[in-house]
ROFIDO-391360 format. One record per residue: residue in three letters; chain; x, y, z of N, C-alpha, C in turn. Coordinates in nm, 4 decimals. Layout:
aa; ch; n_x; n_y; n_z; ca_x; ca_y; ca_z; c_x; c_y; c_z
ALA; A; X; Y; Z; X; Y; Z; X; Y; Z
...
This chain:
aa; ch; n_x; n_y; n_z; ca_x; ca_y; ca_z; c_x; c_y; c_z
MET; A; 0.8421; -1.5873; -1.1584; 0.7511; -1.5311; -1.2568; 0.6463; -1.4461; -1.1851
GLU; A; 0.6302; -1.3245; -1.2298; 0.5352; -1.2326; -1.1680; 0.3937; -1.2668; -1.2127
ARG; A; 0.3001; -1.2607; -1.1179; 0.1604; -1.2880; -1.1511; 0.1000; -1.1671; -1.2190
THR; A; 0.0218; -1.1928; -1.3226; -0.0505; -1.0849; -1.3891; -0.1977; -1.1225; -1.3922
PHE; A; -0.2817; -1.0240; -1.3960; -0.4249; -1.0467; -1.3942; -0.4874; -0.9757; -1.5127
ASN; A; -0.5622; -1.0501; -1.5929; -0.6331; -0.9922; -1.7060; -0.7805; -1.0245; -1.6915
HIS; A; -0.8628; -0.9253; -1.7086; -1.0065; -0.9465; -1.7035; -1.0552; -0.9788; -1.8437
LEU; A; -1.1547; -1.0637; -1.8510; -1.2095; -1.1000; -1.9813; -1.2921; -0.9850; -2.0377
THR; A; -1.2804; -0.9672; -2.1682; -1.3620; -0.8667; -2.2363; -1.4958; -0.9298; -2.2722
LEU; A; -1.5902; -0.8474; -2.3152; -1.7205; -0.8995; -2.3571; -1.7029; -0.9951; -2.4745
GLU; A; -1.6122; -0.9626; -2.5673; -1.5874; -1.0505; -2.6826; -1.5341; -1.1858; -2.6369
GLN; A; -1.4431; -1.1852; -2.5390; -1.3909; -1.3114; -2.4867; -1.5004; -1.3904; -2.4155
ARG; A; -1.5881; -1.3216; -2.3473; -1.6992; -1.3899; -2.2802; -1.7926; -1.4544; -2.3829
LYS; A; -1.8165; -1.3835; -2.4930; -1.9006; -1.4408; -2.5996; -1.8320; -1.5613; -2.6628
GLN; A; -1.6990; -1.5522; -2.6805; -1.6232; -1.6652; -2.7349; -1.6305; -1.7836; -2.6392
LEU; A; -1.6227; -1.7569; -2.5098; -1.6344; -1.8626; -2.4094; -1.7697; -1.9322; -2.4232
ARG; A; -1.8755; -1.8536; -2.4387; -2.0108; -1.9093; -2.4546; -2.0190; -1.9982; -2.5789
GLU; A; -1.9636; -1.9499; -2.6914; -1.9662; -2.0279; -2.8158; -1.8907; -2.1595; -2.7994
MET; A; -1.7765; -2.1548; -2.7327; -1.6966; -2.2759; -2.7133; -1.7665; -2.3729; -2.6183
LEU; A; -1.8358; -2.3202; -2.5169; -1.9136; -2.4076; -2.4284; -2.0252; -2.4763; -2.5068
ASP; A; -2.0944; -2.3982; -2.5917; -2.2025; -2.4542; -2.6735; -2.1508; -2.5591; -2.7706
ALA; A; -2.0249; -2.5416; -2.8166; -1.9650; -2.6367; -2.9107; -1.9113; -2.7604; -2.8393
GLY; A; -1.9178; -2.7617; -2.7061; -1.8751; -2.8785; -2.6295; -1.7259; -2.8826; -2.6000
CYS; A; -1.6579; -2.7711; -2.6132; -1.5138; -2.7666; -2.5841; -1.4894; -2.7836; -2.4343
LYS; A; -1.3753; -2.8425; -2.4019; -1.3386; -2.8622; -2.2620; -1.2781; -2.7334; -2.2057
LYS; A; -1.2852; -2.7199; -2.0736; -1.2380; -2.5974; -2.0076; -1.0912; -2.5656; -2.0386
PRO; A; -0.9991; -2.6643; -2.0359; -0.8593; -2.6317; -2.0691; -0.8430; -2.5795; -2.2129
GLU; A; -0.9226; -2.6318; -2.3069; -0.9180; -2.5823; -2.4452; -0.9645; -2.4370; -2.4509
ILE; A; -1.0705; -2.4081; -2.3778; -1.1244; -2.2716; -2.3750; -1.0205; -2.1764; -2.3158
ALA; A; -0.9573; -2.2206; -2.2061; -0.8553; -2.1374; -2.1413; -0.7407; -2.1078; -2.2373
GLN; A; -0.6990; -2.2090; -2.3115; -0.5898; -2.1899; -2.4072; -0.6318; -2.0932; -2.5180
ALA; A; -0.7538; -2.1072; -2.5678; -0.8031; -2.0196; -2.6746; -0.8156; -1.8745; -2.6263
LEU; A; -0.8519; -1.8570; -2.4988; -0.8671; -1.7223; -2.4432; -0.7358; -1.6673; -2.3865
ASN; A; -0.6319; -1.7505; -2.3910; -0.5004; -1.7130; -2.3383; -0.5098; -1.6736; -2.1907
THR; A; -0.5741; -1.7610; -2.1139; -0.5915; -1.7366; -1.9711; -0.5773; -1.8685; -1.8963
HIS; A; -0.5752; -1.8637; -1.7662; -0.5627; -1.9838; -1.6853; -0.6974; -2.0555; -1.6800
VAL; A; -0.6929; -2.1859; -1.6667; -0.8159; -2.2654; -1.6643; -0.9045; -2.2269; -1.5451
SER; A; -0.8425; -2.1871; -1.4331; -0.9227; -2.1466; -1.3167; -1.0046; -2.0217; -1.3480
THR; A; -0.9531; -1.9355; -1.4356; -1.0278; -1.8163; -1.4770; -1.1550; -1.8573; -1.5498
VAL; A; -1.1441; -1.9589; -1.6343; -1.2603; -2.0076; -1.7094; -1.3645; -2.0633; -1.6129
TYR; A; -1.3224; -2.1475; -1.5190; -1.4162; -2.2037; -1.4216; -1.4836; -2.0931; -1.3399
ARG; A; -1.4027; -1.9977; -1.2939; -1.4558; -1.8876; -1.2132; -1.5538; -1.8027; -1.2943
GLU; A; -1.5197; -1.7756; -1.4198; -1.6060; -1.6947; -1.5063; -1.7393; -1.7651; -1.5303
ILE; A; -1.7347; -1.8947; -1.5527; -1.8585; -1.9714; -1.5745; -1.9441; -1.9690; -1.4479
LYS; A; -1.8792; -1.9867; -1.3329; -1.9525; -1.9865; -1.2061; -2.0187; -1.8507; -1.1810
ARG; A; -1.9449; -1.7429; -1.2044; -1.9971; -1.6089; -1.1764; -2.0985; -1.5614; -1.2795
GLY; A; -2.0859; -1.6108; -1.4030; -2.1712; -1.5602; -1.5101; -2.2874; -1.6498; -1.5467
SER; A; -2.3121; -1.7520; -1.4667; -2.4215; -1.8442; -1.4987; -2.5531; -1.7953; -1.4396
VAL; A; -2.6567; -1.8030; -1.5224; -2.7920; -1.7679; -1.4806; -2.8787; -1.8889; -1.5113
ASN; A; -2.9450; -1.9422; -1.4088; -3.0291; -2.0620; -1.4234; -2.9516; -2.1776; -1.4860
GLY; A; -2.8254; -2.1945; -1.4452; -2.7450; -2.3067; -1.4921; -2.6839; -2.2895; -1.6294
SER; A; -2.7012; -2.1755; -1.6924; -2.6472; -2.1523; -1.8264; -2.5623; -2.0251; -1.8253
TYR; A; -2.4454; -2.0302; -1.8911; -2.3554; -1.9152; -1.8931; -2.4093; -1.8079; -1.9864
ASP; A; -2.4193; -1.6851; -1.9348; -2.4678; -1.5713; -2.0130; -2.3582; -1.4647; -2.0153
PRO; A; -2.2907; -1.4442; -2.1297; -2.1799; -1.3481; -2.1357; -2.2227; -1.2046; -2.1056
ASN; A; -2.3431; -1.1664; -2.1472; -2.3902; -1.0298; -2.1207; -2.4133; -1.0075; -1.9715
CYS; A; -2.4725; -1.1067; -1.9070; -2.4963; -1.0986; -1.7626; -2.3623; -1.0952; -1.6880
ALA; A; -2.2670; -1.1771; -1.7323; -2.1346; -1.1799; -1.6694; -2.0653; -1.0452; -1.6841
ASP; A; -2.0773; -0.9835; -1.8018; -2.0135; -0.8540; -1.8248; -2.0801; -0.7447; -1.7413
GLU; A; -2.2115; -0.7500; -1.7291; -2.2823; -0.6525; -1.6454; -2.2385; -0.6645; -1.4994
ALA; A; -2.2244; -0.7885; -1.4521; -2.1803; -0.8106; -1.3138; -2.0384; -0.7567; -1.2946
TYR; A; -1.9530; -0.7774; -1.3955; -1.8159; -0.7270; -1.3891; -1.8154; -0.5741; -1.3845
GLN; A; -1.8942; -0.5100; -1.4703; -1.9008; -0.3635; -1.4729; -1.9559; -0.3091; -1.3406
GLN; A; -2.0537; -0.3776; -1.2845; -2.1106; -0.3372; -1.1556; -2.0042; -0.3447; -1.0467
HIS; A; -1.9265; -0.4540; -1.0488; -1.8195; -0.4712; -0.9501; -1.7164; -0.3587; -0.9622
LEU; A; -1.6827; -0.3206; -1.0851; -1.5873; -0.2112; -1.1063; -1.6381; -0.0804; -1.0471
SER; A; -1.7670; -0.0550; -1.0639; -1.8230; 0.0712; -1.0147; -1.8289; 0.0759; -0.8623
GLU; A; -1.8221; -0.0402; -0.7971; -1.8294; -0.0452; -0.6511; -1.6930; -0.0320; -0.5848
LYS; A; -1.5857; -0.0305; -0.6647; -1.4526; -0.0147; -0.6076; -1.4397; 0.1238; -0.5468
GLY; A; -1.3488; 0.1355; -0.4523; -1.3271; 0.2630; -0.3851; -1.2626; 0.3653; -0.4766
PRO; A; -1.2515; 0.4862; -0.4274; -1.1921; 0.5933; -0.5078; -1.0422; 0.5712; -0.5278
GLU; A; -0.9870; 0.6404; -0.6255; -0.8441; 0.6319; -0.6524; -0.7676; 0.6948; -0.5357
ALA; A; -0.6475; 0.6456; -0.5121; -0.5657; 0.6940; -0.4009; -0.5412; 0.8447; -0.4123
ILE; A; -0.5466; 0.9124; -0.2990; -0.5309; 1.0580; -0.2936; -0.4010; 1.1022; -0.3597
LEU; A; -0.2924; 1.0306; -0.3304; -0.1629; 1.0730; -0.3829; -0.1444; 1.0360; -0.5294
SER; A; -0.2287; 0.9478; -0.5835; -0.2287; 0.9232; -0.7282; -0.2917; 1.0420; -0.7991
LEU; A; -0.3937; 1.0974; -0.7371; -0.4655; 1.2107; -0.7959; -0.3909; 1.3428; -0.7773
ASN; A; -0.3019; 1.3481; -0.6796; -0.2326; 1.4728; -0.6484; -0.0812; 1.4486; -0.6419
PRO; A; -0.0145; 1.4378; -0.7575; 0.1297; 1.4102; -0.7571; 0.2133; 1.5210; -0.6917
GLN; A; 0.1623; 1.6458; -0.6932; 0.2364; 1.7545; -0.6274; 0.2424; 1.7303; -0.4763
LEU; A; 0.1319; 1.6825; -0.4198; 0.1299; 1.6512; -0.2771; 0.2248; 1.5355; -0.2475
ALA; A; 0.2273; 1.4357; -0.3355; 0.3185; 1.3221; -0.3182; 0.4638; 1.3700; -0.3201
GLU; A; 0.4963; 1.4608; -0.4115; 0.6319; 1.5179; -0.4193; 0.6649; 1.5959; -0.2916
HIS; A; 0.5678; 1.6720; -0.2423; 0.5881; 1.7509; -0.1200; 0.6138; 1.6581; -0.0011
ILE; A; 0.5364; 1.5518; 0.0089; 0.5550; 1.4551; 0.1179; 0.6910; 1.3875; 0.1048
ALA; A; 0.7307; 1.3535; -0.0182; 0.8626; 1.2933; -0.0405; 0.9724; 1.3872; 0.0089
SER; A; 0.9576; 1.5155; -0.0198; 1.0557; 1.6149; 0.0249; 1.0606; 1.6223; 0.1773
LEU; A; 0.9445; 1.6187; 0.2410; 0.9401; 1.6239; 0.3877; 1.0081; 1.5024; 0.4501
ILE; A; 0.9922; 1.3865; 0.3869; 1.0531; 1.2644; 0.4407; 1.2030; 1.2615; 0.4115
LEU; A; 1.2396; 1.2869; 0.2860; 1.3789; 1.2713; 0.2451; 1.4687; 1.3869; 0.2897
ASN; A; 1.4175; 1.5091; 0.2853; 1.5013; 1.6251; 0.3179; 1.4921; 1.6667; 0.4643
ARG; A; 1.3714; 1.6658; 0.5177; 1.3537; 1.7111; 0.6564; 1.3442; 1.5958; 0.7552
LYS; A; 1.3416; 1.4727; 0.7042; 1.3385; 1.3513; 0.7879; 1.2174; 1.3470; 0.8804
LEU; A; 1.1023; 1.3955; 0.8315; 0.9814; 1.3938; 0.9132; 0.9145; 1.2571; 0.9070
SER; A; 0.8525; 1.2185; 1.0165; 0.7752; 1.0946; 1.0218; 0.6371; 1.1213; 0.9624
PRO; A; 0.5638; 1.0155; 0.9243; 0.4270; 1.0364; 0.8757; 0.3401; 1.1125; 0.9760
GLU; A; 0.3604; 1.0888; 1.1046; 0.2834; 1.1591; 1.2068; 0.3100; 1.3097; 1.2011
LYS; A; 0.4379; 1.3472; 1.1904; 0.4749; 1.4890; 1.1828; 0.4278; 1.5508; 1.0513
ILE; A; 0.4289; 1.4722; 0.9440; 0.3832; 1.5222; 0.8138; 0.2356; 1.5577; 0.8206
VAL; A; 0.1555; 1.4705; 0.8826; 0.0120; 1.4979; 0.8965; -0.0088; 1.6278; 0.9738
ASP; A; 0.0668; 1.6458; 1.0826; 0.0563; 1.7699; 1.1606; 0.0921; 1.8911; 1.0750
GLU; A; 0.2008; 1.8805; 0.9996; 0.2455; 1.9928; 0.9163; 0.1445; 2.0242; 0.8062
LEU; A; 0.0889; 1.9218; 0.7434; -0.0089; 1.9449; 0.6367; -0.1354; 2.0105; 0.6916
GLN; A; -0.1765; 1.9711; 0.8113; -0.2953; 2.0323; 0.8721; -0.2684; 2.1776; 0.9086
GLU; A; -0.1439; 2.2070; 0.9434; -0.1082; 2.3423; 0.9840; -0.1032; 2.4384; 0.8651
TYR; A; -0.0542; 2.3907; 0.7499; -0.0280; 2.4808; 0.6380; -0.1191; 2.4623; 0.5172
GLU; A; -0.1919; 2.3516; 0.5109; -0.2725; 2.3254; 0.3921; -0.4160; 2.2930; 0.4301
THR; A; -0.5035; 2.3043; 0.3315; -0.6450; 2.2786; 0.3575; -0.6789; 2.1301; 0.3477
GLY; A; -0.6113; 2.0562; 0.2613; -0.6415; 1.9143; 0.2427; -0.5987; 1.8321; 0.3620
SER; A; -0.6715; 1.7255; 0.3881; -0.6343; 1.6389; 0.4993; -0.5906; 1.5034; 0.4449
ILE; A; -0.4963; 1.4438; 0.5139; -0.4449; 1.3128; 0.4765; -0.4117; 1.2415; 0.6070
SER; A; -0.4332; 1.1109; 0.6120; -0.4104; 1.0377; 0.7365; -0.2718; 0.9740; 0.7379
ILE; A; -0.2300; 0.9359; 0.8566; -0.1019; 0.8676; 0.8743; -0.1030; 0.7373; 0.7958
GLN; A; -0.2148; 0.6623; 0.8049; -0.2248; 0.5349; 0.7328; -0.2160; 0.5555; 0.5821
THR; A; -0.2736; 0.6640; 0.5310; -0.2662; 0.6926; 0.3877; -0.1209; 0.7096; 0.3453
ILE; A; -0.0425; 0.7767; 0.4278; 0.0992; 0.7956; 0.3946; 0.1712; 0.6614; 0.3930
TYR; A; 0.1480; 0.5786; 0.4950; 0.2135; 0.4473; 0.4984; 0.1711; 0.3607; 0.3789
HIS; A; 0.0410; 0.3565; 0.3482; -0.0067; 0.2779; 0.2339; 0.0530; 0.3301; 0.1040
SER; A; 0.0625; 0.4619; 0.0915; 0.1176; 0.5217; -0.0301; 0.2655; 0.4891; -0.0458
ILE; A; 0.3376; 0.4844; 0.0655; 0.4789; 0.4446; 0.0603; 0.4886; 0.3001; 0.0132
ASP; A; 0.4057; 0.2126; 0.0716; 0.4081; 0.0708; 0.0349; 0.3716; 0.0481; -0.1114
LYS; A; 0.2807; 0.1299; -0.1646; 0.2382; 0.1158; -0.3042; 0.3311; 0.1881; -0.4010
GLY; A; 0.4289; 0.2619; -0.3496; 0.5224; 0.3337; -0.4354; 0.4669; 0.4627; -0.4925
LEU; A; 0.3675; 0.5205; -0.4282; 0.3057; 0.6433; -0.4785; 0.3808; 0.7696; -0.4372
ILE; A; 0.4706; 0.7563; -0.3406; 0.5520; 0.8710; -0.2985; 0.6909; 0.8486; -0.3574
PRO; A; 0.7291; 0.9297; -0.4566; 0.8516; 0.9032; -0.5329; 0.9784; 0.9042; -0.4477
GLY; A; 1.0571; 0.7966; -0.4631; 1.1863; 0.7876; -0.3961; 1.1807; 0.7511; -0.2496
VAL; A; 1.0622; 0.7200; -0.1975; 1.0478; 0.6928; -0.0543; 1.0105; 0.5465; -0.0329
THR; A; 1.0814; 0.4826; 0.0593; 1.0488; 0.3466; 0.1028; 1.0345; 0.3495; 0.2550
ARG; A; 0.9946; 0.2391; 0.3120; 0.9851; 0.2331; 0.4588; 1.1231; 0.2586; 0.5214
GLU; A; 1.2273; 0.2119; 0.4521; 1.3631; 0.2340; 0.5021; 1.3967; 0.3833; 0.5073
SER; A; 1.3369; 0.4620; 0.4182; 1.3598; 0.6075; 0.4171; 1.3097; 0.6727; 0.5455
LEU; A; 1.2134; 0.6098; 0.6110; 1.1564; 0.6664; 0.7332; 1.2490; 0.6491; 0.8532
ARG; A; 1.3395; 0.5532; 0.8416; 1.4294; 0.5259; 0.9534; 1.5244; 0.6440; 0.9707
THR; A; 1.5321; 0.6939; 1.0904; 1.6190; 0.8080; 1.1180; 1.7258; 0.7680; 1.2192
ASP; A; 1.8429; 0.8251; 1.2037; 1.9519; 0.8004; 1.2975; 1.9665; 0.9170; 1.3948
THR; A; 1.8707; 1.0077; 1.3932; 1.8790; 1.1301; 1.4719; 1.8140; 1.1126; 1.6089
VAL; A; 1.8861; 1.1538; 1.7109; 1.8321; 1.1599; 1.8464; 1.8036; 1.3071; 1.8737
THR; A; 1.6827; 1.3371; 1.9199; 1.6426; 1.4757; 1.9436; 1.6405; 1.5042; 2.0932
VAL; A; 1.7007; 1.6166; 2.1318; 1.6987; 1.6611; 2.2709; 1.6077; 1.7831; 2.2781
PHE; A; 1.5083; 1.7775; 2.3650; 1.4126; 1.8871; 2.3797; 1.4566; 1.9814; 2.4914
SER; A; 1.4020; 2.1028; 2.4897; 1.4428; 2.2066; 2.5862; 1.4123; 2.1675; 2.7309
ASP; A; 1.3142; 2.0804; 2.7506; 1.2811; 2.0390; 2.8877; 1.3649; 1.9202; 2.9345
GLY; A; 1.4639; 1.8802; 2.8528; 1.5532; 1.7720; 2.8919; 1.5135; 1.6351; 2.8397
GLN; A; 1.3968; 1.6244; 2.7795; 1.3563; 1.4955; 2.7239; 1.4412; 1.4627; 2.6020
ILE; A; 1.4652; 1.3337; 2.5835; 1.5421; 1.2865; 2.4688; 1.4547; 1.1911; 2.3898
CYS; A; 1.4490; 1.2120; 2.2591; 1.3713; 1.1246; 2.1708; 1.4685; 1.0377; 2.0909
ILE; A; 1.4696; 0.9085; 2.1224; 1.5545; 0.8118; 2.0526; 1.4646; 0.7343; 1.9573
PRO; A; 1.5054; 0.7168; 1.8308; 1.4210; 0.6431; 1.7358; 1.3850; 0.5046; 1.7897
LYS; A; 1.2672; 0.4581; 1.7524; 1.2152; 0.3309; 1.8033; 1.3113; 0.2157; 1.7762
TRP; A; 1.3680; 0.2105; 1.6545; 1.4590; 0.0999; 1.6228; 1.5793; 0.1017; 1.7175
GLY; A; 1.6249; 0.2216; 1.7561; 1.7373; 0.2337; 1.8487; 1.6995; 0.1898; 1.9889
ARG; A; 1.5792; 0.2278; 2.0324; 1.5317; 0.1851; 2.1648; 1.5197; 0.0335; 2.1710
ASN; A; 1.4683; -0.0262; 2.0630; 1.4551; -0.1721; 2.0600; 1.5921; -0.2390; 2.0645
LEU; A; 1.6861; -0.1861; 1.9878; 1.8206; -0.2422; 1.9816; 1.8906; -0.2333; 2.1171
LEU; A; 1.8678; -0.1237; 2.1890; 1.9322; -0.1010; 2.3184; 1.8500; -0.1519; 2.4364
ASP; A; 1.7340; -0.2098; 2.4079; 1.6444; -0.2623; 2.5116; 1.6037; -0.1528; 2.6109
ILE; A; 1.5642; -0.0383; 2.5547; 1.5176; 0.0738; 2.6360; 1.3673; 0.0856; 2.6162
ALA; A; 1.2945; 0.0937; 2.7268; 1.1490; 0.1078; 2.7191; 1.1091; 0.2496; 2.7580
ASP; A; 0.9898; 0.2881; 2.7174; 0.9370; 0.4196; 2.7530; 0.9306; 0.4303; 2.9049
GLY; A; 0.9849; 0.5377; 2.9585; 0.9827; 0.5580; 3.1034; 1.1077; 0.5098; 3.1746
ASP; A; 1.1979; 0.4376; 3.1050; 1.3229; 0.3942; 3.1685; 1.4053; 0.5163; 3.2075
LYS; A; 1.4706; 0.5079; 3.3215; 1.5598; 0.6156; 3.3656; 1.7023; 0.5759; 3.3273
LEU; A; 1.7733; 0.6716; 3.2650; 1.9080; 0.6453; 3.2159; 2.0075; 0.7391; 3.2828
HIS; A; 2.1284; 0.6894; 3.3036; 2.2379; 0.7713; 3.3558; 2.3333; 0.7977; 3.2395
PHE; A; 2.3691; 0.9262; 3.2178; 2.4553; 0.9645; 3.1060; 2.5894; 1.0173; 3.1553
GLU; A; 2.6950; 0.9856; 3.0788; 2.8280; 1.0417; 3.0997; 2.8821; 1.0819; 2.9634
VAL; A; 2.9681; 1.1827; 2.9612; 3.0364; 1.2203; 2.8381; 3.1827; 1.1821; 2.8546
ILE; A; 3.2290; 1.0936; 2.7682; 3.3677; 1.0482; 2.7704; 3.4242; 1.0660; 2.6298
GLU; A; 3.5267; 1.1521; 2.6178; 3.5918; 1.1789; 2.4888; 3.4900; 1.2146; 2.3807
ASN; A; 3.4036; 1.3102; 2.4117; 3.2996; 1.3586; 2.3190; 3.1992; 1.2512; 2.2777
LYS; A; 3.1892; 1.1447; 2.3546; 3.0894; 1.0410; 2.3289; 2.9951; 1.0351; 2.4480
LEU; A; 2.8678; 1.0183; 2.4178; 2.7662; 1.0101; 2.5209; 2.7490; 0.8632; 2.5582
ILE; A; 2.7759; 0.8300; 2.6813; 2.7648; 0.6926; 2.7304; 2.6479; 0.6892; 2.8287
PHE; A; 2.5623; 0.5880; 2.8153; 2.4484; 0.5790; 2.9066; 2.4443; 0.4411; 2.9700
SER; A; 2.3782; 0.4364; 3.0837; 2.3479; 0.3081; 3.1472; 2.2106; 0.3219; 3.2111
LYS; A; 2.1410; 0.2111; 3.2193; 2.0077; 0.2127; 3.2813; 2.0220; 0.2221; 3.4319
GLU; A; 1.9363; 0.3046; 3.4917; 1.9312; 0.3094; 3.6376; 1.8420; 0.1961; 3.6848
SER; A; 1.8847; 0.1281; 3.7906; 1.8049; 0.0155; 3.8398; 1.6926; 0.0610; 3.9266
């Protein structure tokens, strides 16, 4: 069963106050408000002033807490950017690091590597998961360096700086570590 969270409305807070004044027990109040009993206890604790529950004070505290939350996610506010990032990941197989470089090169807006990862985890980049970032491509650079994806290096027990010996046998690249 998936957990859901519902915040009490001012009307529900007033109903809670009336039921407390009428001497109702916390489980009865929770049932009447269609919420968990722990919500009732927490609401009473947070909304009490001088030992008495005040629904208006509780609602003001709730509204204040809402106003202190951080801004909405960048990619929620800019779905075109999210689509563009999805295209860069899915079509061009770019990593979040390369995407940040590309966005800085061609666009005015800035976005961080962590923002891209968080957005992927939250599902804000359409069609992209962490698995989408995994690449099977090995890149050979003009200076002879070879870039093997991290998952491949881990699987083959290759560390940064290891020296490898390569042979080509029947169009297959065979390597061994140099001791």
